[in-house]
N, C-alpha and C positions, 0 to 999 in steps of 0.2 A: 620455508614453507614445505610441507610434505608433498610428494608426488602422487599420493593416493587419491584416486578419484571416486572409488567405491564406497569409502567410509568417511566422507568429508565431515569434519566437526568444527566447532568454534576454534580449536587449536590451529586450524588451517587459515585463519583470517590473517592476512599480511599486516604489517605495521601500518597503522593508520595516522601516524604523527603527521601534523600539518594539514590535515584534511578536516573540513567542516561538513557535518552531516545534520540534516533536518529530518526528524522522524515524527510523522503524525500519529496521534493516538498512542503515544510512547509511555503513558502513565501505568499501563497494565498489559497483560498478556504478551503476545509475540512482539508487539512494538517496544514494550519495556525491555524484554530480553535482548532484542537486537540492539537497542540503544546502549544497554549495559556492556555488551560485548564490544561495540564499536568504541565506547568510551575507554574500556580497559585495554584496548588496542591502540590508544592514543589519540583518537579523533576528538575534535571539539564537537559536541553533540547538543543539539537543541531539541528539546522535548516539546512539540507543538500539540497542545492538548485543549480541550474544550474547558475542562475544570482546572483552573490554575492552581488551586490548592493541592489537588491530587498530583499535578505536574511537580510541584515544589517537593512533595513528599517522595515521589519517585526519584527526583534529582538527588535528594538527601540520601537515599538508599544506595544509589549508584556511587556517590562520593564516599560513602562510608565503606563500601566494598572495594573501591579503588581509589585510595588516597591520592589527591592531586589530579583526579579526573576533571576534565573541562566539561561541565554540564550546565546549561542554561535552559530557561523555560520561555515558552511563548504562548500566549492565549490565542487559541484558534478553534472557531466553531465552524466546521465545514458545512453545517446546515444553514448558514447564513452568509451570503455573498458579501455583505457589508464587513463581517468579520473576516472573511478570507482576504478581502482587499486591505483591510487595516493590518492584518498579520503579515501580509506580503510587503507592505510598505515598511513595516518596522524591521523585517528581516533584511530588507534591501538597505536600509539605513545602517544596520549593524554590520553587514557582511558585503565585502566587495566581491567575494567568490563563494560559491557554494559547490562542494565537490559531489555531494550525495543528497538526493531527495528521495526519501522512502515514503510513498503514499500508502500508509498502513491502516489508518483509522477507518472505521466503518461500523454499520449496524446491520443486523441479521434478523429477519423473520419478525419484524415488529408489526403490531396491528397498524392498519392504515392510518397514516399521519401525513401532513405536509410540512415542508420547510416553511420559514418565514417568507421565502420568495414564492411559495405556492407550488413547489415541486414535490412529488411523491418522495417520502423521506429517504428510502433506500437508494433510489436513483439519484436524488439530490445530493445526499451526503457522500455515498461511496464513489459516484462518478463525477457529477458536476462540480462538487466542491473541490475535488482533487484536480479536475480539468482546469478549473480557474486558478487554483494555487500554482500549479505547474506552469501555466502560461504567464502568470504575473512574476514568477521567479526565474523564468527560462533564460533571460540574458545573463544572469549571474552564473548559471551552469554553462552556458555557451562560452563564457569568458574564462572557464576553468578546464585546463587540459585533463582528460581522463575522467570527466564527470559523468555521473549516471543518474537516471530517474527509474526507481524501482517501484512498480505498482502491485499491490497484492490483490490477486484475485481468488478463486475458490473453485473446487470441483463442481460446485453448484452451477458454474457457467455452462456446463454441458447440456443443461436443461433449458438454457436461456435463449430467448429471442428479443430483438429490439422491436418493440411495438410502436412503430412510428405513427400508426393510426390512433393510438391511445397511450402515448408515451408515459403519461402520469398515472395510468391505470385507473382512471376515473370510472370506467364502464365495467371493469372486472378485476377488482383487486384480489390477489392471493398473496400471502406472505412469501411463499417459495417462488411464485412467478416474479415478483418484484425483486427478490434478492438475486435470482438467476439472471434477470435482465441486467441489474446493476454490475454483477461480477462478469458478465459477457462484455459489458461496455468497458469495464476496466481493461480487458485484454485488447479489444478493438482500438482503444485509445493508445495503448502501448504500441501496437503494430503500426498504426497511422503515424504516430509520432516518430517512430523510427524511420519510416519512409520518408518523412519530411526532413529529418536530421540528415539522412544520407544525401538527400537531394540538395541540401544546403552545403554539403561538404563539411559538416560539423563532426568533431570527435566525440561529442556527447552521445551516449547510447541510452536507449529506453529498453528495459527488460522487465519481466513479470515473474511473480513467484506465487506459490500457494502452500499453506502450512499443513495440508492434510487434515486430519481430524484431531483437533488439539483441544486441550482443556483450558479454555479461556472464558472471560466474562460474556463473550457473544452469545453463550447458551442461555443467558438469562431471559431472553425473549422467545424461547422455545415454548410451544403450548404445554400446559400443565402436565399431561401424561408423559410427554417426552422428557420433560425436566425431571420427573420422578425416575424414568427409566435411566436417564443420564446419571442421576445420583447413585443408582444401584450398580449399573454396569460400566459407568463411564471409565473407571481405572482399568477396566479389561480392554477397552477398545480405543480409548483416547490417549494420545501421547502428550507429554508435557509441553508447556509453552516453550521451554528451552529447546526441545527438539523441533517443534513447530516453527521456531525462529530461524533455524538453520538454512531453509531454502531462501529466505530473505537475505540472510548474510552472505550466502554464497553468490546470489545474484548481485549483491552490492559490492562485493570485494574480490572475488576470484578473478585474477588477471586474464584467464582464459575466456571469461564470459564475452559474448558478442551481442550486438543489438538484436532486438526482437526474439530473444530467447526466452524460454519459460522453465522454471525450476519448481520441483515439488519432491515429496519423499519417494524413496525407492522401494517401499514395501507394497504389499498386496493392495491393489486398487489406489496406489498412492495415498493411503491413509495414514501410514506411519513410516518411519525409517529416516535415513540419511538423505541429504539432498542430491538430486541428479537433475540433468537436463531432461525435459520432458516435452510433450506437445499438447496443445489445446485442441479443442473440437474443430472439425472442418468449417463449421459455421463461423467461428471466430476469425478466420482467415479470409472471409468474404470482403474484398477490397471495396466493393461498391457500397456495402453497408457501412464499412469503416468511414469512407468519405462522407457518407450521408450523416452519420452519427457526429462526426466532427463539425460539420456545417451547422447542424442543429444545436450542438453544444455551445458553439461560438455565439450563436443567436441568443440562446437562453441565458448564457452567463455574461454576455457583452464583453468577453475577453477574447482578443485577436492574438494570435501567436506570431512571433517574429520569424518563424520558419514555415 
């Protein structure tokens, strides 16, 4: 592995042979790119996706690019807790150990909708779904030396607040407000999980990453004017999904990574570039809010963690 730290690329991913990685939302975008690199590096990769047909197509593309790649698919709808529980049960039956869980799937800036369980869609999918999945799989990670949980946040977290008085934003929904809350929750979950893992004496680590401003399908829910501007100027300002996946891959595989770290691009405003260790907003480090969010998340999902 290269000793370079300023221009980290997919070529710096260490050998992943013998490792099992579960990547949510891996049929497209940065999730797909991360899964493809992990598979090419020798990992057995599970594409955990809502649309099983698209997951199978993605698995076939990875297998075609990397003959002999170990790629499987798992149906997972993070907006439905019943689906999360079913997927976790199937994964637990198939794997005695999980080395890497990448909480990548998400939705952005959608019109107000609720999940089948009644949660605001962005909070319910991006945060609560992953909170439940991680908790239900955590014993498999705890049993695996060197395992990691990587959760994908966004620069949008910097505008976020956790609205405990209206967590589902029933009284004042805004697309950006909801997205920012969910992405802040992703970070707070990571930091609180690492605190609990450390207290339990576990070698499992929880880290976070963000892709900068990447050209992925998330932009499909932008308002019409922004979609038009993205179509005209996107190539000038957006980086590729391959580049956007690098912070995820570094957080997932770099041996130097430590718990509660956060990775993002090294360019201007962390919009583009190669992955580096960075920091999140001061608000994301509020331990009292982290504790409170954790307790509420356990209540809403009815998933209790073993740490």
